[in-house]
N, C-alpha and C positions, 0 to 999 in steps of 0.2 A: 678568291679562288687560288691565287698563287701561294698563299700561306698554307692552304690545305695540301697542295701538291708538294711543297717543301717538307711539310710534316710527314706526309706519306713516304717521300723519298728518304727522309731520316729514319723512319721506322723500318723501311726495307733494308737500308744500309746496316742498321744495328742487327736486324734479324739475320742478314747474310754473315755478319761476324759471329753471331751465336752458332749458326749452323756450321760454319767453317771450323770454329773452335771445337765443337762437338765431334766433327769428323776427324779432327786431328788428335782426338783422345781426351779432350776436356769435356766429358759428358755433362759435368755439373753446370756448364753454361746453359744447357737447355732449361734449367730451372727459371731463367729469366724470360723465356719465350712468351709465356702467358702474360707476364707483366708488361712486356713491350707491346704485344698485340692489343691489350686493353687500355694502354696509357692514353691519357689526353695529351694535348700539346705541351702543357707545362711539365707534366710528369715525364714525358718522353725526352724533353730537354735535360731534365735531371739525370735520367738514365744515360743519356749521351755523354754527359759530363763524367759520370762514373766509369764509362768505357773509354774515357780519354779524349773525346771529341771536344774541340773548342767551339762553343756555340756563342 
């Protein structure tokens, strides 16, 4: 259960970054929204690394 919560927290954090970037004028960040929402745990970790998170 803890892994599921951690994964959803990571998903939420990345989505918050996407929305903040879009609000700051980087609308292209919204292109990753659907990918983050649909990602499984492994893909979400890859996305996090692309966003600069150390996983």
